[in-house]
Structures are given as structure tokens and as C-alpha cells.
C-alpha positions in Angstrom: -74.7 166.8 -87.8 -73.9 164.3 -90.1 -70.8 161.8 -91.1 -68.9 160.9 -94.3 -69.4 157.7 -95.6 -66.3 155.9 -97.8 -67.7 157.6 -101.0 -67.6 160.8 -99.0 -71.2 161.0 -99.3 -72.9 163.1 -96.2 -75.0 160.5 -94.2 -76.9 161.8 -91.9 -76.9 160.8 -88.1 -79.3 158.4 -86.8 -81.3 159.8 -83.9 -81.5 158.2 -80.7 -84.9 156.5 -80.5 -87.1 158.4 -78.1 -86.8 158.3 -74.1 -90.0 155.4 -73.3 -91.1 157.5 -70.6 -94.1 156.1 -69.7 -93.0 151.9 -70.0 -90.4 152.6 -68.1 -93.1 154.1 -65.5 -95.2 151.6 -66.0 -92.2 148.1 -65.5 -92.9 148.1 -61.5 -96.4 147.9 -62.1 -96.5 145.6 -65.3 -97.0 141.8 -62.6 -99.8 143.5 -60.5 -101.4 145.4 -63.5 -101.5 141.5 -65.9 -102.5 139.7 -62.6 -105.3 141.8 -62.1 -106.1 141.9 -65.4 -106.2 138.4 -66.1 -108.7 137.7 -62.5 -110.8 140.7 -63.7 -111.3 139.1 -67.1 -112.2 136.0 -65.1 -114.4 137.5 -62.7 -116.6 139.0 -65.3 -116.6 135.4 -67.6 -117.8 133.4 -64.2 -120.7 136.4 -63.3 -121.3 135.8 -67.0 -121.3 132.5 -67.2 -123.2 132.2 -63.6 -126.1 134.2 -65.2 -126.4 133.1 -68.9 -128.9 130.1 -67.2 -126.5 127.6 -69.3 -125.9 125.9 -65.6 -127.9 125.6 -62.1 -127.4 128.3 -59.6 -126.8 125.9 -57.2 -123.7 124.5 -58.8 -122.1 127.9 -60.3 -123.1 131.4 -58.1 -122.3 134.6 -60.0 -119.1 135.7 -57.9 -121.8 138.9 -57.6 -124.1 136.5 -55.3 -121.0 135.5 -53.6 -120.0 138.9 -52.6 -123.5 139.5 -50.8 -123.2 136.5 -49.2 -119.9 137.2 -47.8 -121.5 140.6 -46.8 -124.4 138.9 -45.4 -121.9 136.8 -43.0 -119.3 139.2 -42.0 -122.1 141.5 -40.8 -124.2 139.3 -39.0 -121.2 137.8 -37.0 -122.3 134.4 -38.7 -119.0 134.0 -39.6 -116.8 135.1 -36.9 -117.5 132.4 -34.1 -115.8 129.4 -36.9 -113.0 132.0 -37.8 -111.9 132.3 -34.3 -111.8 128.8 -33.2 -109.7 127.9 -37.2 -107.5 130.9 -35.7 -107.2 129.5 -31.8 -106.8 126.1 -33.9 -104.3 126.7 -36.6 -102.2 129.0 -34.1 -101.4 126.7 -31.7 -100.9 123.4 -33.9 -98.1 125.7 -36.1 -96.9 127.0 -33.1 -95.7 123.7 -31.4 -94.9 122.5 -34.6 -92.3 125.3 -34.5 -91.2 125.1 -31.1 -90.7 121.3 -31.9 -89.4 121.3 -35.2 -86.5 124.0 -35.2 -84.6 122.9 -32.3 -85.4 119.0 -32.9 -83.9 119.7 -36.5 -80.7 121.7 -35.2 -79.8 119.1 -33.0 -80.4 116.1 -35.8 -78.6 117.4 -37.6 -75.4 118.8 -36.0 -75.8 115.6 -34.2 -75.2 112.3 -36.3 -76.7 109.5 -33.9 -79.2 111.9 -33.0 -80.2 112.1 -36.4 -79.6 108.5 -37.0 -81.6 107.5 -34.2 -85.1 109.5 -35.7 -84.4 109.3 -39.8 -86.5 106.3 -39.1 -89.5 107.3 -37.5 -89.3 110.4 -39.4 -89.3 109.0 -42.6 -91.7 106.2 -41.8 -94.3 109.2 -40.7 -93.8 111.6 -43.4 -94.0 108.8 -46.3 -97.5 107.9 -44.6 -99.9 110.2 -45.6 -101.4 112.6 -42.5 -105.5 112.0 -44.1 -104.4 108.1 -42.8 -103.9 109.4 -39.1 -107.2 110.6 -38.7 -109.6 107.5 -37.7 -106.4 106.5 -35.5 -106.5 110.2 -33.4 -110.2 110.0 -33.3 -110.6 106.9 -31.5 -107.2 107.9 -29.6 -108.8 111.5 -28.7 -112.2 112.2 -29.7 -113.9 115.2 -31.8 -112.4 118.4 -30.0 -110.2 120.9 -30.1 -106.9 118.2 -29.2 -107.5 116.5 -32.6 -107.1 119.3 -34.8 -104.0 120.9 -32.9 -102.7 117.4 -33.2 -102.7 116.8 -36.8 -102.2 120.9 -37.3 -98.9 119.8 -35.3 -98.5 116.8 -37.6 -99.3 118.5 -41.0 -96.6 120.8 -40.5 -94.2 119.5 -37.9 -92.6 116.9 -41.0 -91.7 120.0 -44.0 -90.2 122.4 -41.2 -87.6 119.6 -39.1 -86.3 117.9 -42.7 -85.7 121.5 -44.0 -84.2 122.1 -40.7 -81.7 118.5 -40.9 -81.4 119.6 -44.5 -80.6 123.1 -43.5 -77.3 122.6 -41.3 -75.9 119.4 -43.5 -75.6 121.7 -45.9 -73.2 124.0 -44.1 -69.8 124.4 -45.7 -67.6 122.3 -44.0 -64.6 124.2 -44.3 -66.6 126.8 -41.6 -66.8 124.3 -38.8 -62.6 123.2 -39.3 -61.7 126.5 -39.8 -63.7 127.3 -36.1 -62.4 123.9 -34.5 -59.0 124.8 -35.8 -58.8 127.7 -33.3 -60.2 125.8 -30.3 -63.5 126.2 -30.6 -66.0 123.8 -28.7 -69.1 122.6 -30.4 -71.8 124.3 -28.1 -69.8 127.6 -29.7 -70.1 126.2 -32.9 -73.6 124.9 -32.4 -74.6 128.5 -31.7 -72.2 130.5 -33.7 -72.1 129.1 -37.0 -75.1 126.1 -37.1 -77.8 128.1 -36.1 -77.4 130.6 -38.4 -76.2 129.7 -41.1 -79.1 127.5 -41.2 -81.5 130.9 -40.7 -82.7 130.5 -44.4 -82.9 126.8 -44.8 -85.4 127.4 -41.0 -87.6 130.3 -43.0 -88.5 127.9 -46.0 -89.6 125.2 -43.8 -91.2 127.2 -42.2 -93.2 128.4 -45.6 -94.0 125.4 -46.2 -94.4 123.9 -42.4 -97.4 126.9 -42.7 -99.1 125.8 -46.1 -99.1 122.3 -45.1 -101.2 122.9 -41.5 -103.5 124.7 -43.7 -104.5 122.4 -45.3 -104.0 120.0 -42.0 -106.5 122.4 -40.7 -109.4 122.2 -43.1 -109.2 118.2 -43.9 -109.3 117.9 -39.5 -112.8 120.2 -39.6 -114.1 118.5 -42.7 -113.7 115.3 -41.5 -113.8 115.6 -37.7 -115.1 118.7 -36.3 -118.4 120.7 -35.2 -117.1 124.0 -35.6 -114.8 125.8 -37.4 -114.1 127.0 -41.2 -114.2 123.8 -42.8 -117.1 122.4 -40.8 -118.7 125.8 -42.1 -118.3 125.0 -45.4 -119.4 121.4 -44.9 -122.9 122.1 -43.5 -123.1 125.0 -46.2 -122.7 122.0 -48.8 -124.6 119.9 -47.3 -127.4 122.7 -47.2 -127.0 123.1 -50.7 -126.0 127.1 -50.0 -123.8 127.2 -53.2 -123.0 130.9 -52.4 -121.9 130.1 -48.6 -119.9 127.5 -49.5 -118.2 129.5 -52.2 -117.7 132.6 -49.5 -115.3 129.6 -47.4 -113.5 128.1 -50.1 -112.2 132.1 -50.9 -111.3 133.0 -47.4 -109.4 129.3 -46.9 -107.7 130.5 -50.6 -107.1 134.1 -49.0 -105.7 133.0 -45.8 -103.3 130.8 -47.3 -102.2 133.1 -49.6 -101.9 135.5 -47.3 -99.7 133.4 -44.9 -97.6 131.8 -47.5 -96.5 135.9 -49.0 -95.3 136.7 -45.0 -93.3 134.1 -44.9 -92.3 134.1 -48.5 -90.8 137.3 -47.5 -89.6 135.7 -44.8 -87.6 133.0 -46.8 -86.5 136.3 -49.2 -85.1 138.3 -46.0 -82.8 135.2 -44.8 -82.0 134.0 -48.7 -79.1 136.1 -48.6 -77.5 133.8 -46.0 -78.0 131.0 -47.3 -74.6 129.3 -48.1 -73.1 126.6 -51.2 -73.7 123.0 -50.8 -71.3 121.8 -48.9 -70.1 118.8 -47.0 -73.1 117.7 -44.5 -72.8 114.6 -42.3 -70.0 115.0 -39.6 
């Protein structure tokens, strides 16, 4: 096939570029491949640097030795009691924060007198670093599971309740006006408009609260504990068991990433429910 130019000269028609089948096939896997490649190169450089003799093995341990230490800890069962204690404390503290912060945040966002009543306490306690509470909690409660559960609760409570209150205040005011114009009672508004409209913000608060709760777990176990993953890392550092210490840090990172991914998926699932910026306080 050809086309004719202005001077009547036949011009060959340009061929369509060949389909890039291979590239299109790899497109969905590109983030994983790039990320995995970056991690592999980092581990390779780490292994080479750790075995080069440029730095002491007590400071930088090659990944192969960390993997061997992890295998020994898991196969011998030495790490499992500490992991079980940390998982129990985390589950109790975070679950308690969710059970208290979500309903209280919904009510505080919907009822302005309750919101004004809680606002000074939330503002002061949220602005204070949670680590500052540890000495006082240690005096009041002592070393034990109760201290760590309470500290995890405080770490997760404020991100959750602030996001829930913000979600209620972000609801479109027209939704409530329309429902009220049809004679809807406040209980019906709360159950049928406020709660469903706040679900995406609740999911966001849970994701932020979960990460803060995990930080609170590690801080509490490092500061005031005789068991758990944080205590295991502290003891490994004191005894210069660097490979065990690195493995503990990797466990903390893996658990944090896993919880963040799971809750991010939950947030993405409900993100389509997110309303536009609304009219706030009532």
C-alpha cells in the first residue's frame, strides 16, 4: 500500500510498530521485579561488605550468618516464647484500642458537646510523646504484661480516634440535611449515614494505629520488660550476639510490613466509599 504526495510521487505507507508483547506481559510484574532486584543487590553488597574485613563482624554481620542464626533460633524453639508473648500483648493492646477508639470517635464526631469535652484531653495526651508515659506507668503498674498492653493501647488509641472524628466531620452536610428533611431521627442518622460514611476513615485510622501500636510494643519491651521480642533484642545486644540481634530487627520489620500491607488493602477496599470534603461540625 502507498499514498500519493503533493507532487504525485508515491510514498510508502509507514509500517505499524511491532507489538511489544513481551513488555506488555512484564508490565504488571515490573514493581515486583524492580523491588526484588533492588533488595537482591542490597543483600549482595551487604554480604560482600560484611565478609571483606573492612568492618568488625561484631558490628556488621553478613546476611548469610543472620539467616543461619534465624534458622537456629526457630528450629531450636528459643525465639517462639518471645514471639508468642509479643503477639499476645500486641493483640490485646490493639484490640482494646479499636474497641474504645472507634465507637468513642464516632460519638464524638456526631455529638459536638462530647467532642468539645474530649478535645482538651486528646490534644494534650496526643501531643505528649508516648515514651514520656513509661516511667509513670512503670511506677503505677510495674513490669508486666499490663504495662505493655496499656502502652500499646495508648500508642494506637489517638491515631484511631482522631481519624474517626475527622471522618465524621468530613461527611457531606447535605446527606444529613436530606435525611432530616424526611424526618429521620438522630439514631437513624448515626446508624445509616454516619457509620457507613466514616468506614474509609476508620480503615485509615486502623492502619496508622496498627503501626503506632507495634512501635509501642517494641519500645515498652525494650524499656521495661523481661520477655518478648524487644527484650530478646536488648539481651542479644548486651551479649554481643549481633546475628541474633539483626534477626530480631528483621522479624520486627517483617511483622510491621505485613500488618501495614494487610491494613492498606483494607483501606483500599473501602476507599471508594470515601466522601468528598464536607461541612464539618454540627
